[in-house]
PDB file of N, CA, C, O and CB in Angstrom:
ATOM      1  N   MET A   1       0.837  -1.184   0.000  1.00  0.00           N
ATOM      2  CA  MET A   1       0.000   0.000   0.000  1.00  0.00           C
ATOM      3  C   MET A   1       0.882   1.248   0.000  1.00  0.00           C
ATOM      4  O   MET A   1       1.864   1.338   0.737  1.00  0.00           O
ATOM      5  CB  MET A   1      -0.953  -0.002   1.218  1.00  0.00           C
ATOM      6  N   ILE A   2       0.506   2.204  -0.845  1.00  0.00           N
ATOM      7  CA  ILE A   2       1.290   3.429  -0.958  1.00  0.00           C
ATOM      8  C   ILE A   2       0.948   4.361   0.205  1.00  0.00           C
ATOM      9  O   ILE A   2      -0.221   4.579   0.525  1.00  0.00           O
ATOM     10  CB  ILE A   2       1.030   4.129  -2.321  1.00  0.00           C
ATOM     11  N   LYS A   3       1.982   4.899   0.820  1.00  0.00           N
ATOM     12  CA  LYS A   3       1.778   5.827   1.930  1.00  0.00           C
ATOM     13  C   LYS A   3       1.212   7.140   1.406  1.00  0.00           C
ATOM     14  O   LYS A   3       1.446   7.518   0.258  1.00  0.00           O
ATOM     15  CB  LYS A   3       3.100   6.072   2.693  1.00  0.00           C
ATOM     16  N   GLU A   4       0.468   7.827   2.259  1.00  0.00           N
ATOM     17  CA  GLU A   4      -0.156   9.087   1.859  1.00  0.00           C
ATOM     18  C   GLU A   4       0.873  10.097   1.368  1.00  0.00           C
ATOM     19  O   GLU A   4       0.626  10.803   0.391  1.00  0.00           O
ATOM     20  CB  GLU A   4      -0.942   9.675   3.020  1.00  0.00           C
ATOM     21  N   LYS A   5       2.002  10.174   2.020  1.00  0.00           N
ATOM     22  CA  LYS A   5       3.041  11.115   1.619  1.00  0.00           C
ATOM     23  C   LYS A   5       3.485  10.821   0.192  1.00  0.00           C
ATOM     24  O   LYS A   5       3.655  11.742  -0.606  1.00  0.00           O
ATOM     25  CB  LYS A   5       4.242  11.048   2.585  1.00  0.00           C
ATOM     26  N   ASP A   6       3.673   9.552  -0.133  1.00  0.00           N
ATOM     27  CA  ASP A   6       4.080   9.177  -1.482  1.00  0.00           C
ATOM     28  C   ASP A   6       2.995   9.504  -2.504  1.00  0.00           C
ATOM     29  O   ASP A   6       3.301   9.893  -3.631  1.00  0.00           O
ATOM     30  CB  ASP A   6       4.417   7.692  -1.535  1.00  0.00           C
ATOM     31  N   GLN A   7       1.721   9.347  -2.112  1.00  0.00           N
ATOM     32  CA  GLN A   7       0.626   9.691  -3.017  1.00  0.00           C
ATOM     33  C   GLN A   7       0.622  11.191  -3.317  1.00  0.00           C
ATOM     34  O   GLN A   7       0.398  11.599  -4.456  1.00  0.00           O
ATOM     35  CB  GLN A   7      -0.725   9.266  -2.411  1.00  0.00           C
ATOM     36  N   VAL A   8       0.869  12.001  -2.299  1.00  0.00           N
ATOM     37  CA  VAL A   8       0.901  13.449  -2.489  1.00  0.00           C
ATOM     38  C   VAL A   8       2.065  13.841  -3.383  1.00  0.00           C
ATOM     39  O   VAL A   8       1.922  14.699  -4.254  1.00  0.00           O
ATOM     40  CB  VAL A   8       1.001  14.173  -1.138  1.00  0.00           C
ATOM     41  N   ILE A   9       3.192  13.229  -3.177  1.00  0.00           N
ATOM     42  CA  ILE A   9       4.362  13.521  -4.016  1.00  0.00           C
ATOM     43  C   ILE A   9       4.064  13.174  -5.472  1.00  0.00           C
ATOM     44  O   ILE A   9       4.392  13.947  -6.373  1.00  0.00           O
ATOM     45  CB  ILE A   9       5.605  12.735  -3.519  1.00  0.00           C
ATOM     46  N   GLU A  10       3.453  12.033  -5.706  1.00  0.00           N
ATOM     47  CA  GLU A  10       3.103  11.635  -7.079  1.00  0.00           C
ATOM     48  C   GLU A  10       2.075  12.590  -7.678  1.00  0.00           C
ATOM     49  O   GLU A  10       2.147  12.916  -8.863  1.00  0.00           O
ATOM     50  CB  GLU A  10       2.557  10.191  -7.102  1.00  0.00           C
ATOM     51  N   MET A  11       1.122  13.038  -6.871  1.00  0.00           N
ATOM     52  CA  MET A  11       0.127  13.994  -7.342  1.00  0.00           C
ATOM     53  C   MET A  11       0.813  15.281  -7.798  1.00  0.00           C
ATOM     54  O   MET A  11       0.487  15.823  -8.854  1.00  0.00           O
ATOM     55  CB  MET A  11      -0.907  14.295  -6.234  1.00  0.00           C
ATOM     56  N   ILE A  12       1.761  15.764  -7.003  1.00  0.00           N
ATOM     57  CA  ILE A  12       2.479  16.995  -7.343  1.00  0.00           C
ATOM     58  C   ILE A  12       3.302  16.794  -8.605  1.00  0.00           C
ATOM     59  O   ILE A  12       3.346  17.678  -9.460  1.00  0.00           O
ATOM     60  CB  ILE A  12       3.386  17.439  -6.179  1.00  0.00           C
ATOM     61  N   ARG A  13       3.946  15.661  -8.732  1.00  0.00           N
ATOM     62  CA  ARG A  13       4.739  15.386  -9.934  1.00  0.00           C
ATOM     63  C   ARG A  13       3.878  15.360 -11.193  1.00  0.00           C
ATOM     64  O   ARG A  13       4.342  15.721 -12.275  1.00  0.00           O
ATOM     65  CB  ARG A  13       5.472  14.059  -9.786  1.00  0.00           C
ATOM     66  N   ALA A  14       2.625  14.935 -11.051  1.00  0.00           N
ATOM     67  CA  ALA A  14       1.738  14.833 -12.212  1.00  0.00           C
ATOM     68  C   ALA A  14       1.193  16.195 -12.662  1.00  0.00           C
ATOM     69  O   ALA A  14       0.702  16.326 -13.783  1.00  0.00           O
ATOM     70  CB  ALA A  14       0.580  13.903 -11.892  1.00  0.00           C
ATOM     71  N   LEU A  15       1.278  17.199 -11.796  1.00  0.00           N
ATOM     72  CA  LEU A  15       0.794  18.526 -12.154  1.00  0.00           C
ATOM     73  C   LEU A  15       1.771  19.206 -13.113  1.00  0.00           C
ATOM     74  O   LEU A  15       2.954  18.866 -13.137  1.00  0.00           O
ATOM     75  CB  LEU A  15       0.589  19.387 -10.892  1.00  0.00           C
ATOM     76  N   PRO A  16       1.285  20.160 -13.900  1.00  0.00           N
ATOM     77  CA  PRO A  16       2.190  20.895 -14.804  1.00  0.00           C
ATOM     78  C   PRO A  16       3.284  21.624 -14.030  1.00  0.00           C
ATOM     79  O   PRO A  16       3.087  22.012 -12.878  1.00  0.00           O
ATOM     80  CB  PRO A  16       1.397  21.902 -15.651  1.00  0.00           C
ATOM     81  N   ASP A  17       4.432  21.805 -14.668  1.00  0.00           N
ATOM     82  CA  ASP A  17       5.567  22.447 -14.009  1.00  0.00           C
ATOM     83  C   ASP A  17       5.261  23.872 -13.552  1.00  0.00           C
ATOM     84  O   ASP A  17       5.847  24.352 -12.582  1.00  0.00           O
ATOM     85  CB  ASP A  17       6.754  22.461 -14.941  1.00  0.00           C
ATOM     86  N   GLU A  18       4.356  24.540 -14.238  1.00  0.00           N
ATOM     87  CA  GLU A  18       4.050  25.932 -13.883  1.00  0.00           C
ATOM     88  C   GLU A  18       2.986  26.042 -12.785  1.00  0.00           C
ATOM     89  O   GLU A  18       2.482  27.135 -12.526  1.00  0.00           O
ATOM     90  CB  GLU A  18       3.583  26.686 -15.119  1.00  0.00           C
ATOM     91  N   SER A  19       2.644  24.940 -12.146  1.00  0.00           N
ATOM     92  CA  SER A  19       1.638  24.953 -11.082  1.00  0.00           C
ATOM     93  C   SER A  19       2.124  25.781  -9.899  1.00  0.00           C
ATOM     94  O   SER A  19       3.297  25.753  -9.527  1.00  0.00           O
ATOM     95  CB  SER A  19       1.307  23.517 -10.629  1.00  0.00           C
ATOM     96  N   THR A  20       1.179  26.517  -9.324  1.00  0.00           N
ATOM     97  CA  THR A  20       1.487  27.333  -8.155  1.00  0.00           C
ATOM     98  C   THR A  20       1.170  26.537  -6.887  1.00  0.00           C
ATOM     99  O   THR A  20       0.589  25.453  -6.943  1.00  0.00           O
ATOM    100  CB  THR A  20       0.689  28.671  -8.185  1.00  0.00           C
ATOM    101  N   VAL A  21       1.561  27.096  -5.758  1.00  0.00           N
ATOM    102  CA  VAL A  21       1.226  26.471  -4.485  1.00  0.00           C
ATOM    103  C   VAL A  21      -0.298  26.401  -4.340  1.00  0.00           C
ATOM    104  O   VAL A  21      -0.835  25.415  -3.834  1.00  0.00           O
ATOM    105  CB  VAL A  21       1.861  27.258  -3.299  1.00  0.00           C
ATOM    106  N   ASP A  22      -0.984  27.453  -4.787  1.00  0.00           N
ATOM    107  CA  ASP A  22      -2.450  27.438  -4.732  1.00  0.00           C
ATOM    108  C   ASP A  22      -3.030  26.304  -5.574  1.00  0.00           C
ATOM    109  O   ASP A  22      -3.990  25.655  -5.159  1.00  0.00           O
ATOM    110  CB  ASP A  22      -3.012  28.781  -5.211  1.00  0.00           C
ATOM    111  N   ASP A  23      -2.451  26.058  -6.758  1.00  0.00           N
ATOM    112  CA  ASP A  23      -2.900  24.948  -7.609  1.00  0.00           C
ATOM    113  C   ASP A  23      -2.719  23.614  -6.894  1.00  0.00           C
ATOM    114  O   ASP A  23      -3.593  22.748  -6.937  1.00  0.00           O
ATOM    115  CB  ASP A  23      -2.129  24.942  -8.945  1.00  0.00           C
ATOM    116  N   ILE A  24      -1.589  23.463  -6.246  1.00  0.00           N
ATOM    117  CA  ILE A  24      -1.288  22.223  -5.529  1.00  0.00           C
ATOM    118  C   ILE A  24      -2.263  22.031  -4.371  1.00  0.00           C
ATOM    119  O   ILE A  24      -2.782  20.933  -4.168  1.00  0.00           O
ATOM    120  CB  ILE A  24       0.167  22.232  -5.009  1.00  0.00           C
ATOM    121  N   MET A  25      -2.509  23.090  -3.619  1.00  0.00           N
ATOM    122  CA  MET A  25      -3.442  23.010  -2.491  1.00  0.00           C
ATOM    123  C   MET A  25      -4.853  22.681  -2.968  1.00  0.00           C
ATOM    124  O   MET A  25      -5.564  21.893  -2.344  1.00  0.00           O
ATOM    125  CB  MET A  25      -3.447  24.330  -1.704  1.00  0.00           C
ATOM    126  N   GLU A  26      -5.247  23.292  -4.079  1.00  0.00           N
ATOM    127  CA  GLU A  26      -6.578  23.027  -4.629  1.00  0.00           C
ATOM    128  C   GLU A  26      -6.724  21.563  -5.044  1.00  0.00           C
ATOM    129  O   GLU A  26      -7.743  20.931  -4.764  1.00  0.00           O
ATOM    130  CB  GLU A  26      -6.850  23.944  -5.830  1.00  0.00           C
ATOM    131  N   GLU A  27      -5.719  21.040  -5.701  1.00  0.00           N
ATOM    132  CA  GLU A  27      -5.752  19.638  -6.129  1.00  0.00           C
ATOM    133  C   GLU A  27      -5.762  18.701  -4.923  1.00  0.00           C
ATOM    134  O   GLU A  27      -6.490  17.709  -4.910  1.00  0.00           O
ATOM    135  CB  GLU A  27      -4.547  19.323  -7.034  1.00  0.00           C
ATOM    136  N   LEU A  28      -4.966  19.013  -3.927  1.00  0.00           N
ATOM    137  CA  LEU A  28      -4.922  18.188  -2.720  1.00  0.00           C
ATOM    138  C   LEU A  28      -6.272  18.202  -2.006  1.00  0.00           C
ATOM    139  O   LEU A  28      -6.760  17.156  -1.577  1.00  0.00           O
ATOM    140  CB  LEU A  28      -3.815  18.680  -1.772  1.00  0.00           C
ATOM    141  N   TYR A  29      -6.875  19.382  -1.879  1.00  0.00           N
ATOM    142  CA  TYR A  29      -8.179  19.487  -1.231  1.00  0.00           C
ATOM    143  C   TYR A  29      -9.234  18.691  -2.005  1.00  0.00           C
ATOM    144  O   TYR A  29     -10.037  17.973  -1.410  1.00  0.00           O
ATOM    145  CB  TYR A  29      -8.603  20.962  -1.115  1.00  0.00           C
ATOM    146  N   PHE A  30      -9.224  18.823  -3.335  1.00  0.00           N
ATOM    147  CA  PHE A  30     -10.176  18.085  -4.170  1.00  0.00           C
ATOM    148  C   PHE A  30     -10.029  16.579  -3.955  1.00  0.00           C
ATOM    149  O   PHE A  30     -11.020  15.872  -3.775  1.00  0.00           O
ATOM    150  CB  PHE A  30      -9.973  18.433  -5.660  1.00  0.00           C
ATOM    151  N   ARG A  31      -8.804  16.101  -3.976  1.00  0.00           N
ATOM    152  CA  ARG A  31      -8.580  14.661  -3.807  1.00  0.00           C
ATOM    153  C   ARG A  31      -8.977  14.185  -2.415  1.00  0.00           C
ATOM    154  O   ARG A  31      -9.484  13.074  -2.258  1.00  0.00           O
ATOM    155  CB  ARG A  31      -7.115  14.321  -4.069  1.00  0.00           C
ATOM    156  N   MET A  32      -8.752  15.013  -1.414  1.00  0.00           N
ATOM    157  CA  MET A  32      -9.169  14.649  -0.056  1.00  0.00           C
ATOM    158  C   MET A  32     -10.686  14.498   0.013  1.00  0.00           C
ATOM    159  O   MET A  32     -11.194  13.564   0.634  1.00  0.00           O
ATOM    160  CB  MET A  32      -8.690  15.708   0.963  1.00  0.00           C
ATOM    161  N   GLN A  33     -11.403  15.413  -0.623  1.00  0.00           N
ATOM    162  CA  GLN A  33     -12.859  15.354  -0.617  1.00  0.00           C
ATOM    163  C   GLN A  33     -13.369  14.127  -1.367  1.00  0.00           C
ATOM    164  O   GLN A  33     -14.315  13.474  -0.927  1.00  0.00           O
ATOM    165  CB  GLN A  33     -13.440  16.622  -1.231  1.00  0.00           C
ATOM    166  N   VAL A  34     -12.743  13.815  -2.496  1.00  0.00           N
ATOM    167  CA  VAL A  34     -13.134  12.622  -3.252  1.00  0.00           C
ATOM    168  C   VAL A  34     -12.880  11.372  -2.422  1.00  0.00           C
ATOM    169  O   VAL A  34     -13.736  10.491  -2.349  1.00  0.00           O
ATOM    170  CB  VAL A  34     -12.366  12.544  -4.592  1.00  0.00           C
ATOM    171  N   ASP A  35     -11.714  11.288  -1.800  1.00  0.00           N
ATOM    172  CA  ASP A  35     -11.395  10.132  -0.958  1.00  0.00           C
ATOM    173  C   ASP A  35     -12.388   9.994   0.194  1.00  0.00           C
ATOM    174  O   ASP A  35     -12.805   8.885   0.529  1.00  0.00           O
ATOM    175  CB  ASP A  35      -9.968  10.251  -0.408  1.00  0.00           C
ATOM    176  N   ARG A  36     -12.761  11.110   0.792  1.00  0.00           N
ATOM    177  CA  ARG A  36     -13.741  11.089   1.882  1.00  0.00           C
ATOM    178  C   ARG A  36     -15.085  10.565   1.374  1.00  0.00           C
ATOM    179  O   ARG A  36     -15.732   9.764   2.049  1.00  0.00           O
ATOM    180  CB  ARG A  36     -13.909  12.504   2.493  1.00  0.00           C
ATOM    181  N   GLY A  37     -15.502  11.010   0.197  1.00  0.00           N
ATOM    182  CA  GLY A  37     -16.756  10.549  -0.379  1.00  0.00           C
ATOM    183  C   GLY A  37     -16.743   9.067  -0.699  1.00  0.00           C
ATOM    184  O   GLY A  37     -17.721   8.365  -0.443  1.00  0.00           O
ATOM    185  N   VAL A  38     -15.640   8.586  -1.256  1.00  0.00           N
ATOM    186  CA  VAL A  38     -15.521   7.161  -1.574  1.00  0.00           C
ATOM    187  C   VAL A  38     -15.581   6.337  -0.293  1.00  0.00           C
ATOM    188  O   VAL A  38     -16.222   5.287  -0.253  1.00  0.00           O
ATOM    189  CB  VAL A  38     -14.204   6.875  -2.339  1.00  0.00           C
ATOM    190  N   LYS A  39     -14.916   6.813   0.745  1.00  0.00           N
ATOM    191  CA  LYS A  39     -14.943   6.099   2.033  1.00  0.00           C
ATOM    192  C   LYS A  39     -16.366   6.029   2.578  1.00  0.00           C
ATOM    193  O   LYS A  39     -16.797   4.987   3.072  1.00  0.00           O
ATOM    194  CB  LYS A  39     -14.014   6.791   3.061  1.00  0.00           C
ATOM    195  N   GLN A  40     -17.089   7.139   2.487  1.00  0.00           N
ATOM    196  CA  GLN A  40     -18.474   7.151   2.961  1.00  0.00           C
ATOM    197  C   GLN A  40     -19.333   6.175   2.169  1.00  0.00           C
ATOM    198  O   GLN A  40     -20.174   5.482   2.741  1.00  0.00           O
ATOM    199  CB  GLN A  40     -19.060   8.562   2.864  1.00  0.00           C
ATOM    200  N   LEU A  41     -19.128   6.119   0.868  1.00  0.00           N
ATOM    201  CA  LEU A  41     -19.880   5.166   0.050  1.00  0.00           C
ATOM    202  C   LEU A  41     -19.544   3.736   0.441  1.00  0.00           C
ATOM    203  O   LEU A  41     -20.430   2.887   0.537  1.00  0.00           O
ATOM    204  CB  LEU A  41     -19.591   5.387  -1.439  1.00  0.00           C
ATOM    205  N   ASP A  42     -18.262   3.473   0.667  1.00  0.00           N
ATOM    206  CA  ASP A  42     -17.841   2.134   1.080  1.00  0.00           C
ATOM    207  C   ASP A  42     -18.483   1.729   2.410  1.00  0.00           C
ATOM    208  O   ASP A  42     -18.727   0.549   2.658  1.00  0.00           O
ATOM    209  CB  ASP A  42     -16.315   2.073   1.195  1.00  0.00           C
ATOM    210  N   GLU A  43     -18.750   2.717   3.255  1.00  0.00           N
ATOM    211  CA  GLU A  43     -19.367   2.458   4.562  1.00  0.00           C
ATOM    212  C   GLU A  43     -20.893   2.438   4.480  1.00  0.00           C
ATOM    213  O   GLU A  43     -21.571   2.308   5.499  1.00  0.00           O
ATOM    214  CB  GLU A  43     -18.920   3.513   5.571  1.00  0.00           C
ATOM    215  N   GLY A  44     -21.428   2.567   3.267  1.00  0.00           N
ATOM    216  CA  GLY A  44     -22.879   2.547   3.086  1.00  0.00           C
ATOM    217  C   GLY A  44     -23.571   3.832   3.487  1.00  0.00           C
ATOM    218  O   GLY A  44     -24.772   3.830   3.758  1.00  0.00           O
ATOM    219  N   LYS A  45     -22.840   4.922   3.529  1.00  0.00           N
ATOM    220  CA  LYS A  45     -23.402   6.201   3.958  1.00  0.00           C
ATOM    221  C   LYS A  45     -23.825   7.082   2.782  1.00  0.00           C
ATOM    222  O   LYS A  45     -24.099   8.267   2.972  1.00  0.00           O
ATOM    223  CB  LYS A  45     -22.396   6.941   4.810  1.00  0.00           C
ATOM    224  N   GLY A  46     -23.881   6.532   1.592  1.00  0.00           N
ATOM    225  CA  GLY A  46     -24.241   7.308   0.414  1.00  0.00           C
ATOM    226  C   GLY A  46     -25.737   7.563   0.331  1.00  0.00           C
ATOM    227  O   GLY A  46     -26.530   6.973   1.065  1.00  0.00           O
ATOM    228  N   VAL A  47     -26.104   8.458  -0.580  1.00  0.00           N
ATOM    229  CA  VAL A  47     -27.502   8.775  -0.840  1.00  0.00           C
ATOM    230  C   VAL A  47     -27.932   7.982  -2.070  1.00  0.00           C
ATOM    231  O   VAL A  47     -27.260   8.034  -3.100  1.00  0.00           O
ATOM    232  CB  VAL A  47     -27.716  10.321  -1.048  1.00  0.00           C
ATOM    233  N   PRO A  48     -29.038   7.251  -1.980  1.00  0.00           N
ATOM    234  CA  PRO A  48     -29.501   6.478  -3.137  1.00  0.00           C
ATOM    235  C   PRO A  48     -29.742   7.370  -4.358  1.00  0.00           C
ATOM    236  O   PRO A  48     -30.141   8.527  -4.228  1.00  0.00           O
ATOM    237  CB  PRO A  48     -30.785   5.724  -2.785  1.00  0.00           C
ATOM    238  N   HIS A  49     -29.495   6.818  -5.525  1.00  0.00           N
ATOM    239  CA  HIS A  49     -29.593   7.558  -6.783  1.00  0.00           C
ATOM    240  C   HIS A  49     -30.965   8.219  -6.941  1.00  0.00           C
ATOM    241  O   HIS A  49     -31.043   9.385  -7.325  1.00  0.00           O
ATOM    242  CB  HIS A  49     -29.324   6.624  -7.965  1.00  0.00           C
ATOM    243  N   GLN A  50     -32.023   7.503  -6.655  1.00  0.00           N
ATOM    244  CA  GLN A  50     -33.369   8.058  -6.830  1.00  0.00           C
ATOM    245  C   GLN A  50     -33.606   9.240  -5.897  1.00  0.00           C
ATOM    246  O   GLN A  50     -34.281  10.197  -6.277  1.00  0.00           O
ATOM    247  CB  GLN A  50     -34.428   6.978  -6.583  1.00  0.00           C
ATOM    248  N   ASP A  51     -33.065   9.190  -4.691  1.00  0.00           N
ATOM    249  CA  ASP A  51     -33.191  10.330  -3.769  1.00  0.00           C
ATOM    250  C   ASP A  51     -32.504  11.562  -4.341  1.00  0.00           C
ATOM    251  O   ASP A  51     -33.024  12.672  -4.237  1.00  0.00           O
ATOM    252  CB  ASP A  51     -32.592   9.984  -2.390  1.00  0.00           C
ATOM    253  N   VAL A  52     -31.352  11.368  -4.936  1.00  0.00           N
ATOM    254  CA  VAL A  52     -30.626  12.485  -5.549  1.00  0.00           C
ATOM    255  C   VAL A  52     -31.450  13.063  -6.697  1.00  0.00           C
ATOM    256  O   VAL A  52     -31.576  14.280  -6.826  1.00  0.00           O
ATOM    257  CB  VAL A  52     -29.227  12.028  -6.058  1.00  0.00           C
ATOM    258  N   ARG A  53     -32.005  12.191  -7.523  1.00  0.00           N
ATOM    259  CA  ARG A  53     -32.842  12.658  -8.642  1.00  0.00           C
ATOM    260  C   ARG A  53     -34.028  13.474  -8.130  1.00  0.00           C
ATOM    261  O   ARG A  53     -34.358  14.517  -8.693  1.00  0.00           O
ATOM    262  CB  ARG A  53     -33.347  11.457  -9.480  1.00  0.00           C
ATOM    263  N   ASN A  54     -34.659  13.002  -7.072  1.00  0.00           N
ATOM    264  CA  ASN A  54     -35.801  13.728  -6.511  1.00  0.00           C
ATOM    265  C   ASN A  54     -35.390  15.093  -5.979  1.00  0.00           C
ATOM    266  O   ASN A  54     -36.080  16.085  -6.213  1.00  0.00           O
ATOM    267  CB  ASN A  54     -36.449  12.914  -5.397  1.00  0.00           C
ATOM    268  N   ARG A  55     -34.287  15.148  -5.277  1.00  0.00           N
ATOM    269  CA  ARG A  55     -33.803  16.427  -4.738  1.00  0.00           C
ATOM    270  C   ARG A  55     -33.480  17.397  -5.863  1.00  0.00           C
ATOM    271  O   ARG A  55     -33.869  18.564  -5.815  1.00  0.00           O
ATOM    272  CB  ARG A  55     -32.560  16.211  -3.856  1.00  0.00           C
ATOM    273  N   LEU A  56     -32.766  16.913  -6.875  1.00  0.00           N
ATOM    274  CA  LEU A  56     -32.402  17.782  -7.993  1.00  0.00           C
ATOM    275  C   LEU A  56     -33.631  18.288  -8.736  1.00  0.00           C
ATOM    276  O   LEU A  56     -33.684  19.453  -9.130  1.00  0.00           O
ATOM    277  CB  LEU A  56     -31.485  17.044  -8.956  1.00  0.00           C
ATOM    278  N   SER A  57     -34.607  17.427  -8.926  1.00  0.00           N
ATOM    279  CA  SER A  57     -35.799  17.861  -9.653  1.00  0.00           C
ATOM    280  C   SER A  57     -36.518  18.979  -8.889  1.00  0.00           C
ATOM    281  O   SER A  57     -37.057  19.900  -9.504  1.00  0.00           O
ATOM    282  CB  SER A  57     -36.756  16.668  -9.885  1.00  0.00           C
ATOM    283  N   ARG A  58     -36.528  18.905  -7.571  1.00  0.00           N
ATOM    284  CA  ARG A  58     -37.153  19.975  -6.780  1.00  0.00           C
ATOM    285  C   ARG A  58     -36.358  21.278  -6.900  1.00  0.00           C
ATOM    286  O   ARG A  58     -36.944  22.358  -6.973  1.00  0.00           O
ATOM    287  CB  ARG A  58     -37.263  19.555  -5.296  1.00  0.00           C
ATOM    288  N   TRP A  59     -35.036  21.180  -6.921  1.00  0.00           N
ATOM    289  CA  TRP A  59     -34.212  22.388  -7.060  1.00  0.00           C
ATOM    290  C   TRP A  59     -34.386  23.008  -8.435  1.00  0.00           C
ATOM    291  O   TRP A  59     -34.429  24.230  -8.569  1.00  0.00           O
ATOM    292  CB  TRP A  59     -32.732  22.064  -6.816  1.00  0.00           C
ATOM    293  N   LEU A  60     -34.485  22.167  -9.456  1.00  0.00           N
ATOM    294  CA  LEU A  60     -34.561  22.670 -10.823  1.00  0.00           C
ATOM    295  C   LEU A  60     -35.937  23.246 -11.146  1.00  0.00           C
ATOM    296  O   LEU A  60     -36.060  24.021 -12.095  1.00  0.00           O
ATOM    297  CB  LEU A  60     -34.224  21.562 -11.803  1.00  0.00           C
ATOM    298  N   GLU A  61     -36.961  22.898 -10.398  1.00  0.00           N
ATOM    299  CA  GLU A  61     -38.296  23.433 -10.630  1.00  0.00           C
ATOM    300  C   GLU A  61     -38.403  24.897 -10.213  1.00  0.00           C
ATOM    301  O   GLU A  61     -39.247  25.625 -10.735  1.00  0.00           O
ATOM    302  CB  GLU A  61     -39.325  22.607  -9.882  1.00  0.00           C
ATOM    303  N   LYS A  62     -37.575  25.329  -9.298  1.00  0.00           N
ATOM    304  CA  LYS A  62     -37.665  26.705  -8.765  1.00  0.00           C
ATOM    305  C   LYS A  62     -37.210  27.728  -9.754  1.00  0.00           C
ATOM    306  O   LYS A  62     -37.225  28.922  -9.458  1.00  0.00           O
ATOM    307  CB  LYS A  62     -36.852  26.843  -7.509  1.00  0.00           C
TER     308      LYS A  62
END
């Protein structure tokens, strides 16, 4: 298993050379949020697809 530090280093290496610190922080934050969401889904804490469709349809009607 790859350590988190190594994953972050690889993420930074994959970014364009002209990336700023802000770009790096933004990418890291995005990946953290995605990882958190995947973990929640793995734990069965997700929202069923039909519930999402219902919520969106109510928002889009306004």
